[in-house]
N, C-alpha and C positions, 0 to 999 in steps of 0.2 A: 318827739318831746325826749322819753325816755332813752331813745337810741341814740339822740346826740349827746344827752347827758353821762349814758354809758363810754361813748365816746369818747368824751371830754377826759374823764376818771381814766378810760386807759392810756392815754394821753401823758396825765401827769404821773399816773404810775409812771411810766416808762420813762419819762422827765426824767422824774427825785432817783431814778435806778444812773441812770446816765451820770447825774450828778455825783451818787457817792461812788458809782465805780470809777469817778475821773479826779475825785478825793482820795478815794484809797490809792489808786495808782502813782498819784502826787504823792501821800504819805511816803510810799513805799521807796519811790525814788529819791528822796530828801534821803532820807534814811541811809537808802543806801549810799547816796553821797555823802553826807556826813561820817560814817564809818571809814569808807577811802579816804576821804583829805584827815579823819582826823589818829590814824593808826593806831594801831596797839597802845593800852591806856597806861599810864606809867607803873602801874602798878603790875601789870605782870612783864615791861618788862626788863629783862636782867641783863648786868653790864659782861658785854664780852672783851677778848684780851684785841681779837682786832676784829672789824668790819667787813663781810663779802663785796668785792670788788664789781662792783660794774659795769664801770666809766673812770676814764681816767682824763687828766688835764695837765699837758707839758705846758710849758714857760720860761722863757730864758727871758735875760735880758744881761747885756755891758754895763758897767756902770766905772765910771771914770774917780775908782779908791782904790784902795789898799785893799786886800781881800783882810787885813785883822782891822781898817777900819769898820769894813761892812760888818765883818763879825759883830765889832762893838756895838754895833747898832742892832742886829738882828739877833743877838742871843739875849739881849734884855726882853725875854718876852714877857712883863710886865707892860712892855709898850705896846706892847699889840694888836693896841683897836687902835696906835695913829698910824699904818698901815691896814689895817683889814677893818671889817666892818660886825668887831663884834662889842659888847659890853663883859668884863670879868663882873662876874657878884660875889667870888670868892673863891680864893684861895684854899682849900681842902687840909694838901699838904704841897710843903717844899722842902727839897735839899738841893744841894748845889748845883745836880746835874739832873732833876727831875720835878715836874711840878705837875699836882693835877689840882683839876679847878673846876669851878662852874661858870658857864660865860651864856650869854644871850646873843643868837644869833637872826642874821634874814631865815624867814621861815614863810614855805606858803601857808594863801589861807587857811582858816582853821588848825594849823597845825601848831604844834606847842613849839617856842622858837626858844625854847632853852638847850643847853648842849653840856655833855661834859666829855674832859679833855686831861688826856695825859702825855704831858711834851716832855721830852727823854733833848738833853744839849748834850752834842758828841763832841769835845771843847779840839780835838785833836787829829777829827775827819774833815771840819767846821761845817758840822751836819745839827741842824734840827730836824727830829721826827714827833709827829704831831698827829696822837691819834684819836681820835673824835668818837669815842664811843657809843654816845647817845644824842640825839637828838632826832630832827628831818633826814639829814643828811648822816651820815656817817662813813669813817672812812680815815686812811693816812695819807697825810700833807705830809712829803721829804723836802726841806730847804735846802740843799745844798751852794757849798761856795768852790770855783777853784780860778788861781791867779791865771789872766791871760797869761801866754807864753812868752812874749816878749816884748808885754809892761808889765812892772809893779804896780802903776796905778789903774791896774786896767782889772776889775775884777767879772765873771761869769757868774752872776747870780741864777740860779736852777729851780725850777718850784716843777715835784712832781705830786699830782691829787691824785691817790687812786679812790673812786667814788664809790657807795654804796647810797642810790638815789630807790632803793627799793617801797622803801615807805611811800614814795612818794609816785599819786595814779600815772597812769601813764598819758596822763593828757597831759601832767607839770613838768613830766621830769625833762624837756627839752628842755624850757623855761630854766626850769631851776639850773641845769647845765653852763645855759648860757650866763645865766644870773655871777655865779659861780667861776667862772670863766673869766667874767667880767670885772671880776671881784680879785681875783691872780695878775691880770696885767695892770691894774689902779693899784696894787701894793706894792709890786715890783715900781711903778714908778716915782709912788712916795717915796721907799726905799733908795733910789737912785739920787732923786731931791735931797732926802736926808744927808745923804755920806756926801757931798757936792759940794 
């Protein structure tokens, strides 16, 4: 009788120890995932001039419109939400050829969807450089226009996006790049529809 009570007590202690160790493992795993997905806190983030490049997206589309017409459409950066999946939160500063602003962008779960952008418009080169210095994904997106050789009513819109996805955990990098690549294709199609 005493022996069976002792065995029951030992089993109960082992079961409790197992529950405690599983709970501890679960808490550690959850904390690790939370740190990975949330990245550094905004209070420790410093603004950098240009982000480190970890990946590049290149896309080009020929649209049926003159270079001037396409330029008039894409150089109005206040209309970016018409083509890109962003919302402008506020313009911090604005001059003829430079805009500094805060926007919301698509972001992986548990990551901040706020981003900081500095946009430089270079009319003489028909080029827009968008430097995203803060956010889940940072990097430099360059949009440039070239007139088709034999047709003044065809313009090549080229987008080169040098990405820094280092804040996104390895498991999510592929999904992030696919999402960004799809947004580039959609933007090119929306721009083409807008100028036709």
